[in-house]
FIBA-507379 format. One record per residue: residue in one letter; y, z, x of N, C-alpha, C in turn. Coordinates in steps of 0.001 Angstrom, whole numbers, padded with zeros to 6 digits, always signed. Layout:
N
AYZXYZXYZX/...
//
This chain:
427
M+187807+146259+119440+188583+146488+120732+189608+145624+121201/R+190746+145965+121290+191684+145072+121676+191625+144500+123017/R+191946+143464+123513+191883+143115+124956+193371+143153+125735/C+193688+143934+126453+195001+143834+127482+194893+142426+127880/V+196472+142019+127875+196459+140700+128538+197595+141195+129707/L+197163+140591+130997+198183+140653+132110+198720+139610+132259/A+200078+139494+132082+200762+138147+132319+201932+138367+133105/V+202469+137514+133832+203482+137392+134923+204646+137074+133972/T+205839+138127+134138+206815+138134+133193+208036+137167+134166/I+208626+136163+133478+209391+135281+134108+210707+135232+133135/P+211966+135572+133811+213057+135665+132878+213233+134329+132289/R+213831+134348+131043+214165+133095+130277+214995+132150+131094/P+214869+130949+131197+215552+130311+132000+216700+129368+131235/H+217590+128966+131648+218927+128087+130903+217871+126903+130629/P+218165+126439+129420+217723+125206+128762+217762+123885+129664/L+218895+123999+130522+219051+122912+131508+218171+123100+132461/F+217631+124231+133088+216839+124067+134125+215463+123702+133329/V+214925+124127+131991+213986+123698+131422+213938+122287+131155/V+214830+121602+131115+215003+120238+130995+214915+119491+132107/F+215494+120006+133262+215343+119357+134593+213699+119488+135130/T+213489+120643+134951+211820+120660+135117+210750+119910+134687/L+211089+119698+133251+210124+118664+132587+210793+117387+132828/W+211938+117214+133512+212319+115488+133772+211731+115337+135248/L+211531+116066+135947+210909+116049+137341+209382+115602+136923/L+208817+116299+135966+207709+116094+135686+207304+114823+135122/V+208224+114415+134408+207998+112940+133549+208266+111925+134633/F+209295+111971+135686+209799+111262+136704+208358+110792+137505/S+207703+111956+137951+206839+112048+139100+205290+111257+138149/A+205188+111822+136993+203935+111114+136584+204209+109637+136090/S+205032+109306+135441+205452+107842+134939+205745+106971+136048/S+206447+107504+137088+206416+106338+138389+205468+106437+138960/Q+204340+107087+139201+203327+107074+139853+202438+106015+138708/T+202526+106077+137532+201882+104971+136814+202646+103654+136937/M+203587+103384+136488+204540+102471+136642+204402+101430+137951/I+204333+102215+138989+204451+101713+140081+203152+100565+140592/I+202134+100802+139721+200738+100371+139632+201245+098585+139272/A+201848+098510+138249+202268+097013+138179+203015+096000+138955/P+204140+096721+139563+204762+095672+140408+203906+095690+141669/I+203308+096461+142166+202348+096216+143489+201117+095652+143304/L+200823+095563+142095+199267+095165+142018+198937+093903+142771/P+199966+092809+142897+199668+091543+143896+199257+092266+145240/L+200022+093229+145664+199513+093496+147168+198775+094665+147372/V+198272+095514+146190+196988+095825+146266+195847+094941+146152/G+195969+093742+145414+194799+092738+145292+194906+092266+146747/D+195731+091661+147439+195786+091078+148860+195253+092092+150025/S+195517+093160+149910+195256+094136+150916+194090+094788+150855/L+193500+094809+149661+192228+095165+149636+191095+094487+149123/G+191469+093245+148907+190487+092039+148625+189915+092144+147111/I+190826+092831+146276+190427+092820+145002+190833+091406+144094/R+189937+090996+143340+189966+090024+142470+191048+090055+141302/E+192235+089148+141259+193382+089434+140132+192730+089538+138717/A+191676+089163+138343+190870+089574+137259+190692+090980+136881/L+190151+091598+138090+189942+092923+138115+191150+093906+138235/L+192410+093467+138728+193593+094595+138806+194112+095270+137697/G+193722+094776+136353+194261+095274+135257+193033+096345+135014/T+191840+096301+135613+190952+097660+135493+191181+098753+136132/L+192028+098657+137092+192577+099757+137824+193683+100872+136995/V+194378+099969+136235+195537+100492+135343+194630+100912+133986/S+193645+100255+133567+192852+100713+132476+191927+102120+133006/A+191428+102102+133883+190436+103181+134558+191366+104657+134239/Y+192874+104492+134498+193602+105370+134727+193848+106019+133136/S+194188+104921+132397+194298+105050+130682+193121+105860+130153/V+191924+105256+130673+190704+106077+129812+190644+107210+130453/M+190820+107703+131558+190461+109126+131735+192036+109942+131299/V+192914+109566+131059+194330+110190+130550+193678+110884+129185/G+193368+109643+128449+192729+109586+127098+191826+110536+126766/I+190475+110946+127547+189609+111648+127451+189960+113225+127933/F+190657+113123+128959+190987+114761+129293+192551+115118+128365/A+193169+114158+127796+194015+114719+126908+193540+115242+125566/V+192390+114850+124882+191744+115165+124051+190978+116772+124252/I+190563+116992+125489+189811+118084+126316+190995+119282+126139/S+192025+118718+126702+193051+120061+127227+194110+120195+125995/G+194087+119459+124849+194904+119864+123667+194477+121384+123129/P+193282+121526+122613+192921+122726+122479+193370+123921+123342/F+193025+123780+124534+193422+124649+125618+194825+124899+125746/S+195753+123996+125420+196803+123986+125451+197558+125011+124200/D+197000+124942+123168+197067+125695+122185+196580+127040+122354/R+195540+127241+123023+194982+128571+123256+195631+129467+124315/L+195892+128509+125492+196250+129362+126865+197702+129111+126970/G+198354+128427+126457+199711+128166+126641+200177+127138+127250/R+201161+126474+127219+201704+125183+127990+201919+125619+129238/R+202298+126794+129853+202596+127040+131085+201315+126688+131788/Q+200203+127117+131466+198788+127151+132191+198585+125657+132328/I+198683+124929+131560+198205+123523+131196+199290+122561+132163/L+200592+122974+132420+201420+122346+133404+200969+122946+134621/L+200743+123979+135062+200213+124039+136523+198919+123465+137106/G+198003+123380+135899+196804+122818+136428+197140+121264+136308/G+197864+120696+135571+197998+119077+135503+198604+118875+136780/T+199834+119516+137024+200662+119120+138342+199803+119409+139339/G+198911+120343+139409+198403+120718+140951+197076+119439+140892/I+196494+119119+140042+195453+118103+140209+196422+116426+140454/M+197194+116359+139825+198140+115294+140164+198348+114953+141229/T+199116+116171+141753+199522+116206+143607+198492+115969+144049/L+197422+116448+144128+196157+116128+145115+195630+114450+144887/A+195283+114107+143684+195347+112807+143276+196080+111751+143832/L+197360+111869+144123+198381+110937+144760+197928+110991+146350/A+198201+112298+146498+197979+112304+148405+196748+111738+148487/L+195545+111596+147670+194261+111002+148297+194458+109481+148358/H+195673+109008+147514+195527+107506+147599+195628+107175+149074/G+195955+107908+149814+196090+107403+151367+194716+106928+151977/A+193750+107669+151220+192410+107257+151698+191274+106197+151180/V+192238+105368+150296+191508+104148+149744+191398+102977+150808/D+189973+102484+150439+189922+101358+151543+189471+100106+150688/G+189093+100143+149422+188490+099031+148621+188470+099228+147013/Y+188278+098613+146257+188178+098608+144730+187661+099649+144259/V+186422+100116+144843+185704+101676+144239+186534+102875+144882/S+187234+103146+145920+187584+104387+146296+189079+103941+145416/F+189722+103065+144999+190899+103011+144751+190685+103446+143056/M+189664+102908+142585+189069+103498+141097+189101+104861+141101/A+188444+105329+141955+188289+106785+142269+189143+107590+142048/V+190175+107158+143098+191376+107936+143167+192457+107911+141667/R+192275+106571+141301+193206+106474+139669+192290+107235+138772/V+190916+107589+138680+190278+108148+137910+190862+109786+137926/L+190748+110342+139370+191205+111790+139638+192860+111769+138907/A+193714+110752+139191+194804+111102+138914+194973+110888+137197/G+193987+110091+136576+194021+110271+135108+193529+111510+134603/I+192900+112034+135259+192236+113503+134737+193432+114607+134567/G+194288+114407+135878+195406+115034+136022+196797+114951+134821/G+196728+113531+134730+197686+112854+133539+197153+113201+132403/G+195850+113392+132109+195343+113538+130729+195750+114955+130360/I+195245+115863+131687+195817+117576+131295+197173+117725+130882/L+198181+116967+131652+199797+116897+131312+199922+116095+130158/S+199203+115406+129790+199699+114498+128561+199908+115125+127328/G+201149+115125+127000+201970+116041+125541+202556+117166+126229/S+202291+117633+127338+202879+118886+127886+204035+119032+127610/A+204772+117871+128151+206473+118131+128405+207112+118038+126738/V+206545+117049+126024+207132+117249+124504+206430+118359+124175/S+205425+118918+124131+205071+120286+123394+205753+121266+123841/Y+206062+121556+125200+206936+122532+125535+208232+122436+125204/V+208735+121326+124873+210158+121000+123899+209671+121614+122588/G+208894+121354+122058+208816+121865+120660+208435+123179+120427/D+208021+123618+121494+207892+125385+121590+209523+126243+121687/Y+209960+125614+123125+211190+126001+123192+212609+125845+122829/F+212491+124653+122248+213934+123935+121498+213759+123966+119982/P+214933+124440+119060+214909+124388+117700+214716+122713+117423/Y+214432+122303+116115+214092+121183+115866+215227+119986+115883/A+216466+120797+115608+217821+120380+115747+218240+119903+116926/R+217818+120130+118234+218000+119892+119361+216906+119304+120234/R+215793+118713+119570+214681+118565+120476+214811+116970+120807/G+215660+116102+119740+215705+114653+120173+216891+114904+121287/W+217714+115815+121604+218533+115722+122828+217800+115939+123774/A+216760+117146+123782+215913+117682+125071+215187+116224+125517/T+214305+115807+124564+213304+115055+124934+213909+113633+125296/G+215037+113255+124702+215886+112018+125301+216061+112220+126618/W+216707+113402+126860+216974+113284+128485+215586+113788+129247/I+214798+114444+128963+213299+114648+129653+212636+113424+129950/M+212688+112259+128567+212175+111060+128874+212745+110013+129888/S+214285+110324+129957+214908+109648+130874+214265+109571+132224/G+213692+110972+132570+212815+110559+133859+211868+109574+134392/S+211636+108900+133007+210871+107686+133329+211635+106530+133715/A+212997+106691+133106+213638+105696+133642+214576+105889+134871/A+214691+107083+135406+215081+107464+136711+213811+106997+137638/G+212825+107016+137291+211898+106588+138071+211771+104676+138428/Q+212310+104241+137061+212616+102881+137288+213751+102510+138185/I+214834+103123+137973+216136+102950+138691+215975+103445+140210/V+215137+104307+140411+215172+105003+142013+213532+104827+142532/G+212733+105461+141765+211319+105670+142359+210649+104388+142201/I+210668+103344+141400+209958+102050+141474+210684+101207+142324/P+211829+100996+142432+212126+100055+143532+212055+100464+144835/L+212384+101893+145016+212116+102393+146220+210671+102173+146785/G+209841+102487+145576+208542+102394+145828+207775+101123+146360/V+208624+100076+145580+208312+098621+145937+208697+098163+147321/V+209901+098656+147758+210202+098305+148987+209291+098813+150027/L+209200+100259+149947+208229+101049+150993+206922+100343+150849/A+206375+099981+149773+204920+099525+149674+205083+098155+150528/G+206073+097421+150245+206148+096081+151255+206485+096088+152151/A+206894+097314+152883+207366+097879+154335+206157+098391+155130/L+205810+099387+154423+204944+100290+154922+203505+100113+154532/G+203058+099736+153537+201591+099774+152836+201815+100057+151525/F+200840+099609+150561+201083+100095+149285+200618+101271+148800/R+200422+102285+149797+199810+103586+149821+201160+104455+149947/T+202293+104231+150337+203273+104785+150663+203947+105621+149332/P+204245+104473+148153+204941+105006+146871+203926+106437+146720/F+202711+106444+146443+202078+107391+145835+202413+108799+146808/Y+202531+108521+148205+203016+109893+149249+204068+110429+148483/L+205146+109440+148219+206531+109720+147664+206291+110652+146544/F+205362+110378+145535+205350+110806+144165+204640+112286+144399/A+203685+111974+145369+202774+113446+145347+203779+114387+145952/V+204863+114318+146693+205923+115214+146842+206879+115544+145825/T+207346+114678+144984+208207+115238+143468+207160+115913+142752/M+205913+115456+142682+204919+116332+141777+204988+117651+142092/A+204172+117920+143479+204562+119195+144288+205391+120338+143933/A+206773+119410+143815+207812+120130+143795+207912+120656+142268/T+207292+119638+141550+207259+120397+139865+206424+121366+139597/F+205212+121436+140472+204178+122679+140315+204969+123696+140699/V+205849+123771+141974+206626+124790+142408+207469+125588+141342/L+208330+124642+140740+209008+125073+140065+208535+125652+138623/V+207355+125100+138004+206918+125376+137190+206294+127003+137235/L+205501+127376+138699+204591+128378+139169+206005+129491+139089/L+207231+129227+139738+208299+130305+139683+209130+130692+138710/R+209497+129566+138005+210423+129832+137058+210422+129211+135552/L+209187+128718+135066+209048+128175+133833+208009+129297+132981/P+208501+130078+132049+207672+130893+131478+207209+130221+130194/Q+205975+130738+129752+205511+130403+128481+206370+130853+127450/P+206643+129927+126574+207572+129997+125230+206727+130967+124438/D+207497+131840+123818+206964+133057+122847+206800+132223+121696/V+205817+131696+121453+205537+131306+120285+203873+131548+119674/K+203805+131284+118601+202184+131604+117902+201379+130840+118643/R+200219+131347+119263+199006+130310+119730+197916+130393+118946/N+197187+129566+119257+195713+129297+118665+195240+130831+118853/A+194313+131415+117937+193797+132734+118044+192312+132623+118585/Y+191928+131396+118459+190341+131474+118440+190075+130662+120089/P+188617+131298+120298+188379+130477+121529+187777+128964+121217/V+188099+128386+122617+188008+127250+122718+186649+126830+122667/T+185926+125936+121624+184605+125771+121852+184593+124211+121243/L+183511+123486+121777+183428+122002+121308+183288+121734+119564/A+182664+122640+119185+182524+122329+117531+183829+122849+117021/R+184408+123666+117563+185637+124126+116584+187129+123136+117171/A+187069+122447+118066+187850+121553+118638+187479+120337+118018/T+186465+120081+117805+185976+118583+117089+186310+118735+115653/R+186236+120074+115006+186601+120410+113651+187902+120223+113558/D+188688+120716+114337+190273+120920+114394+190663+119501+114410/Y+190433+118487+115397+190878+116936+115613+190537+116405+114073/V+189308+116543+113743+188820+115811+112538+189583+116218+111345/N+189876+117547+111232+190759+117841+110009+192164+117641+110407/M+192716+117272+111491+193976+116424+111841+193978+115282+111208/L+192965+114552+111746+193369+112804+111233+192655+112879+110054/R+192413+113647+109156+192018+113374+107771+193478+113478+106913/Q+194380+113991+107616+195816+114198+107065+196467+112649+107356/P+196870+111950+106107+197214+110890+106167+198297+110630+107342/E+199434+111488+107420+200388+111502+107915+199991+111323+109628/I+199185+112436+110058+199032+112584+111003+197870+111392+111977/A+197160+110926+111038+196313+109793+111185+197252+108459+111396/A+198499+108534+110720+199448+107281+111026+200229+107650+112181/A+200430+108830+112451+201314+109049+114039+200574+108591+114934/A+199098+108875+114902+198036+108658+116010+198351+107355+116267/M+198270+106531+115141+197992+105086+114870+199268+104347+115579/A+200376+104923+115288+201483+104444+115993+201559+104343+117552/F+201177+105545+117957+201117+106023+119410+200525+104947+120070/F+198930+104837+119228+198156+103511+119947+198713+102196+119794/L+199414+101730+118820+200107+100724+119007+201273+100334+119670/M+201978+101375+120255+203000+101438+121107+202723+101255+122518/F+201530+102043+122655+201009+101947+124037+200370+100541+124306/L+199715+100098+123319+198969+098757+123267+200074+097545+123765/G+201229+097759+122903+202338+096496+123044+202836+096576+124351/V+203337+098001+125005+203851+097949+126124+202681+097709+127429/S+201431+097706+127149+200364+097318+128120+200339+095873+128347/F+200291+095189+126883+200387+093832+126730+201626+093116+127775/Y+202706+093803+127704+203889+093275+128086+204254+093418+129483/V+203659+094726+129935+204548+095152+131136+203475+094852+132350/I+202071+094926+132025+201283+095129+133105+201186+093447+133955/Y+201302+092837+133410+201380+091447+134137+202519+090506+134160/L+203773+091502+133908+205018+090834+133715+205423+090377+135442/P+205144+091592+136379+205423+091225+137565+204896+089948+138089/T+203685+089830+137942+202609+088911+138541+203212+087467+137945/W+203454+087586+136319+204157+086098+136072+205542+085669+136760/L+206399+087050+136999+207288+086472+137275+207259+085997+138702/E+206463+086751+139636+206337+086342+140951+205511+084742+140792/R+204451+084870+140103+203871+083234+140206+204578+082008+139687/E+205320+082494+138417+205502+081400+137578+207087+080860+137765/V+207805+082032+137975+209493+082297+137790+209697+082353+139109/G+208938+082435+140270+209500+082476+141545+210397+083626+142129/A+210071+084948+141259+210784+086051+141805+210035+086674+143030/T+210944+087341+143987+210415+087867+145311+210084+089225+144550/A+209378+090238+145532+209468+091587+145504+210444+092521+145194/N+211509+091900+146046+212905+092770+146049+213402+092419+144686/E+213293+091109+144176+213834+090885+142866+213392+091621+141708/I+212108+091864+141800+211122+092482+141021+211370+093915+140833/A+211561+094417+142114+212326+095911+142361+213620+096219+141728/L+214735+095179+141666+216013+095127+141282+215662+095446+139854/L+214607+094268+139036+214820+094290+137892+214040+095696+137202/F+213205+096362+137831+212743+097705+137333+214201+098536+137310/L+215120+098518+138643+216223+099383+138267+216952+099173+137276/V+217203+097555+136922+218197+097260+135843+217529+097635+134459/G+216352+097798+134402+215526+098447+132988+215665+099794+132884/G+216013+100604+134211+215870+102020+134015+217329+102386+133685/V+218301+101810+134105+219468+101772+134112+219750+101802+132253/A+219089+101150+131640+219018+100449+130138+218711+101869+129618/N+217278+102491+130122+216862+103657+129621+218016+104828+129570/V+218336+104977+130694+218880+106083+131059+220415+106038+130008/L+220694+104996+130010+222034+104584+129122+221825+104936+127520/V+220646+104276+127078+220590+104439+125708+219414+105510+125326/G+218428+105986+126071+217638+107391+125678+217896+108265+125187/P+218905+109019+125999+219236+110293+125636+220274+110349+124200/Q+221107+108967+124251+221892+108716+122958+221062+108640+122130/A+220098+107803+122170+219160+107877+120742+218784+108913+120342/G+218234+109760+121208+217575+111178+120995+219020+112089+120181/R+220017+112211+120665+220967+112858+120151+221350+112652+118814/I+221542+111019+118768+221815+110388+117488+220569+110841+116020/S+219390+110535+116769+218379+110882+116051+218661+112099+115354/D+219170+113134+116249+219291+114571+115587+220192+114700+114322/Q+220971+114040+114196+222148+113912+113454+221867+112998+112027/V+221090+111880+112381+220995+110791+111462+219337+110751+110946/G+218543+111234+111563+217216+111165+111110+216665+110281+112320/R+215173+110264+112314+214419+109464+113394+213618+108121+113158/K+213420+107988+111864+212647+106930+111461+213583+105583+111525/G+214758+105359+110788+215698+104259+111096+215727+103746+112539/I+216041+104452+113195+216257+104365+114825+214770+103824+115350/I+213668+104330+114892+212309+103798+115604+212131+102096+115007/V+212300+102283+113637+212019+100912+113239+212911+099795+113519/L+214141+099971+113848+214971+099231+114076+214668+098761+115785/S+214613+099445+116376+213715+099526+117868+212624+098587+117872/C+211703+098619+116872+210472+098094+116950+210612+096493+116632/I+211614+096621+115627+211876+094911+115332+212632+094344+116326/G+213732+094756+116704+214244+094291+118073+213318+093720+119254/L+212586+094881+119552+211541+094750+120471+210347+093754+120480/S+209875+093530+119580+209120+092379+118949+209712+091109+118843/I+210744+090848+118778+211451+089673+118639+211800+089280+120350/T+212229+090235+121179+212633+089728+122625+211319+089637+123048/M+210140+090481+122926+209144+090158+123519+208703+088536+123598/V+208356+088234+122449+207621+087197+121973+208451+085893+122734/L+209767+086109+123282+210645+084912+123388+210609+085078+124707/T+210174+085904+125478+210285+086048+126904+210047+084836+127552/T+209044+084320+127468+208587+082955+128425+209451+081902+127798/L+210083+081682+126689+211207+081050+126247+212271+080968+126502/I+212400+082032+127199+214127+082427+127665+214274+082688+129309/V+213211+083212+129903+213269+083659+131084+212746+082543+132036/D+213567+081765+132696+213293+080718+133259+213592+080844+134895/R+214214+081789+135339+214683+082101+136608+215063+083605+136868/P+214862+083940+137889+215138+085666+138064+216345+086163+137573/V+217328+085437+137849+218618+085860+137189+218856+085992+135691/V+218184+085261+134942+217806+085622+133478+217232+086825+133079/A+216393+087034+133988+215286+088374+133575+215880+089514+133884/Y+217365+089918+134516+217749+090851+134481+218342+091390+133361/P+219325+090461+132608+219997+090774+131188+218744+091261+130178/Y+217998+090360+130456+216817+090301+129288+216007+091514+129450/F+215392+091883+130556+214809+092911+130550+215579+094288+130359/F+216727+094444+130538+218024+095485+130325+217696+095679+128396/V+217875+094601+128076+217465+094675+126698+216170+095192+125946/I+215297+094868+126657+213885+095164+126517+213897+096809+126628/M+214120+097194+127583+214153+098568+128125+215243+099604+127312/A+216148+099034+126876+217124+099745+126152+216446+099986+124563/L+215720+098802+124212+214743+098941+122700+213898+099805+122751/V+212980+099779+124014+211924+100877+124280+212798+102320+124243/A+213680+102178+125037+214270+103816+125184+214726+104117+123836/M+215061+103521+122794+215500+103733+121305+214398+104614+120832/R+213314+104281+120859+212312+104885+120170+211373+106054+120874/I+211836+106274+121782+210941+107315+122749+211257+108755+122248/G+212652+109243+122398+213192+110465+122069+212577+110861+120452/P+213248+109750+119776+213070+110045+118311+211675+110084+117736/F+210852+109416+118180+209459+109379+117850+208649+110574+118540/S+209052+110966+119575+208486+112081+120048+208927+113571+119241/A+210228+113527+119094+210894+114555+118141+210264+114691+116794/L+209962+113543+116174+209522+113516+114950+208068+113979+115049/L+207044+113865+115932+205743+114233+116049+205684+115661+116248/T+206598+116310+116628+206615+117964+116960+206920+118666+115561/A+207284+118103+114801+207503+118862+113494+206395+118576+112289/L+205395+117547+112772+204318+117464+111726+203050+118534+111872/V+202777+119448+112608+201969+120691+112625+202701+122001+113062/P+202019+123075+112831+202616+124710+113162+202514+124534+114967/D+203038+125579+115038+203414+126039+116734+202028+125705+117356/H+200945+126267+116813+199822+126679+117671+198660+125244+117380/R+199221+124365+116931+198553+123022+116934+199494+121918+117372/R+200329+122184+117928+201296+121040+118238+200584+120374+119611/G+200196+121276+120634+199636+120436+121541+198199+120002+121419/S+197389+120136+120488+196479+119318+120058+197034+117939+119394/L+197791+117967+118668+198461+116769+117988+198971+115952+119183/M+199784+116636+120211+200404+115768+121052+199278+115001+121894/C+198343+115702+122419+197457+115422+123243+196407+114193+122434/L+196074+114552+121171+195509+113342+120379+196074+112018+120230/A+197367+112356+120066+198181+110987+119835+198253+110328+121007/I+198692+110722+122229+198826+110254+123429+197337+109729+123849/A+196263+110630+123731+194863+110165+124036+194508+108903+123239/L+195088+108601+122167+194941+107535+121640+195776+106276+121941/G+197094+106835+122297+197912+105942+123117+197397+105180+124562/Q+196882+106221+125188+196200+105719+126301+195073+104765+126026/M+194391+105195+125202+193054+104122+124686+193844+103015+124417/G+194870+102858+123612+195601+101474+123495+196000+100587+124783/F+196634+101506+125453+197079+101224+126986+195892+100563+127802/A+194763+101293+127815+193552+100737+128277+193107+099246+127616/V+193126+099246+126785+192687+097976+125725+193567+096954+125887/G+194679+097292+126038+195837+096465+126451+195484+095601+127738/G+195411+096556+128778+195431+096432+130004+194236+095212+130315/T+192993+095749+129715+192001+094840+129999+191882+093429+129409/I+192516+093396+128025+192498+092428+127414+193459+091319+128030/A+194516+091897+128479+196020+091375+129010+195237+090591+130219/G+194524+091197+130969+193928+090433+132218+193186+089342+132206/F+192516+089311+130986+191662+088105+130562+192635+086991+130048/L+193327+087531+129120+194310+086248+128546+195212+086035+129520/Y+195744+086609+130598+196632+086007+131567+195777+084959+132296/A+194694+085489+132758+193738+084265+133450+193314+083333+132786/T+193105+083091+131346+192799+082135+130550+193845+081296+129809/A+194943+081971+129360+196027+081668+128579+197249+081654+129011/G+197580+082467+129836+198906+082734+130243+199632+083683+129798/Y+200696+083965+130432+201530+085284+129939+201936+085349+128524/G+202347+084241+128017+202739+083976+126771+201934+084530+125475/A+200402+084186+125840+199800+084883+124986+199925+086280+124682/T+199967+086913+125828+199874+088628+125913+201359+088901+125503/T+202460+088078+125421+203817+088587+124894+203491+088632+123217/I+203056+087689+122634+202495+087410+121359+202037+088618+120705/L+201048+089195+121290+200223+090320+121317+200787+091737+121185/A+201673+091601+122417+202821+092950+122512+203758+092668+121002/A+204347+091689+120742+205396+091837+119536+204519+092085+118432/V+203243+091703+118195+202527+092045+116885+202465+093645+117032/S+201748+094114+118251+201471+095343+118231+202872+096520+117666/V+203810+095923+118626+205058+096771+118336+205647+096676+116907/L+205614+095787+116164+206064+095537+114971+204976+096245+114325/G+203752+096569+114509+202739+097268+113783+203045+098635+113869/M+203625+098939+114900+203796+100669+115102+205350+100943+114275/G+206170+100079+114043+207422+100303+113530+207065+100300+111880/L+206008+099791+111475+205941+099276+110030+205172+100837+109674/T+204235+101254+110715+203212+102340+110491+204258+103627+110210/V+205108+103891+111133+206157+104840+111211+207118+104883+109669/W+207454+103935+109400+208340+103609+108330+207660+104083+107024/F+206368+103605+106669+206118+103617+105665+204743+104846+105375/L+204337+105382+106881+203264+106280+106545+203661+107650+107351/V+204670+107564+107887+205103+109039+108864+206273+109768+108225/P+206062+110876+107412+207389+111695+106956+208424+111853+108028/E+209687+111980+107411+210799+112270+107929+211038+113923+107752/P+210939+114639+108546+211315+116165+108417+212658+116599+107948/G+212880+117560+107327+214099+117845+106689+214986+118745+108044/P+215926+118936+107845+216858+119407+108823+216345+120651+109878/S+215470+121302+109069+214700+122450+109754+213385+122107+110354/G+213210+120695+110135+211791+120561+110748+210743+120725+110154/D+210681+121465+109227+209526+121771+108591+208495+120520+107554/V+207536+120114+108208+206642+119169+107407+205298+119879+107451/R+205073+120064+108623+203477+120745+108520+202520+120414+107968/T+202267+118945+108166+201105+118185+106835+199759+118768+107610/G+199580+118892+108822+198419+118896+109560+197721+120268+109462/S+198367+121229+108483+197578+122767+108435+196141+122706+108119/T+195585+123605+108538+194006+123815+108351+193743+125076+107813/P+192692+125804+107292+192508+127100+106466+192786+127992+107524/E+192738+127636+109138+192751+128507+110140+194088+128763+110726/D+194758+128039+110282+196465+127927+110566+197109+129226+110714/S+196622+130238+109868+197663+131475+109655+197172+132462+110823/F+195975+131964+111491+195529+132865+112475+195750+132687+113755/G+197026+133323+114383+197615+132667+115639+197916+133923+115910/V+198386+133975+117544+198902+135065+118324+200022+134526+118979/S+200945+135654+118997+202027+135333+119725+201822+135604+121280/E+203038+135157+122074+202667+135372+123597+202590+137021+123973/G+201684+137351+124271+201275+138519+124765+200628+139379+123663/S+200434+138967+122702+199513+139560+121572+198108+139230+121984/S+197241+140292+121334+195932+139770+121505+195096+139160+120459/S+193948+138696+120754+193529+137673+119819+192933+138642+118417/P+192342+138114+117189+192018+139109+116259+190480+139306+116692/P+190361+141078+116249+189081+141533+116594+188007+140566+116185/E+187023+140616+117157+185611+139836+116978+184553+140737+115968/
//
């Protein structure tokens, strides 16, 4: 017997509205993550948390993102991206609001864990939605603009958050991002439809999800893409988490100067990210990604040798963030073509889960290295990780054709899918 599916019909929105909604999602989610680094010293001083433990607050979030990304991937392919977006934005809004109740290390860890659950559910959702909604030839453009929401967080959200944290307490920025995340929830609820693409027709079970993930990782291209994500996040965590602390303790930067630094980096991201995505639509993704990784590894390892006062940090960080932005849109668009539509959510969540594991590992190691060997040691590991990502993409991840057809991660069950509004195969 066929099952009837009751669904709310939402008119197809303009592509720019889709981009804006997902942009606001990325802005809110990334800003609440990035704000941790520049206010870590304030959090430590306010709550009496030892410096060596501050990195674990970042790692806890990343671990939960990784776990729940793996869990949510199959549900995204089965239920559709819209349901995942609603669940993730709702949980994240609650978690951000609860930051107002923290009073020590344990309670702060608890709310970061809850935020990580919401972040894990949302992980890969924006890029997966882009893959469902836009043709491959437009995904670089769309992804570039959507991911510039992270840069907008650096330009507006992070500096404003740092200033508010200094004036009103470290909890204030989390209230701000709770409001923007709640607005995202409302936009998704009222205006964002589930794209009409084939979905996974099978019920989600632990055995089936595990088998699907294992089958994907048996594909060399998929395993390489996941490893590249791990290395990308590992390098970023090595470099970014203790950068504000190093600038404050060793270079003499003030909280306002660090806020301005993130603003400068955000400007670089906005200027470069969308353009890199657009250009990759025309000339291909891999070359841009590799050039970015080479330049980034060089500039990272030279940071402690060149940046000797706050004024030097501004142009240097501009270059760093421009190189980071060069690879985000092209790499995300590249990944959307590696599997069919009804496997895309699982792939993106798997890759991001491994990436968050890399961020967690980097955050934990960076805290130990910073306390024992200094910031220079973390920049060396950051450079090695970034260069490893570039080599992995160049040699092991295929470049799709103009139509975006690579689809290397297929399994025998890939032919069984359902389009939006259709029923599952008879049981």
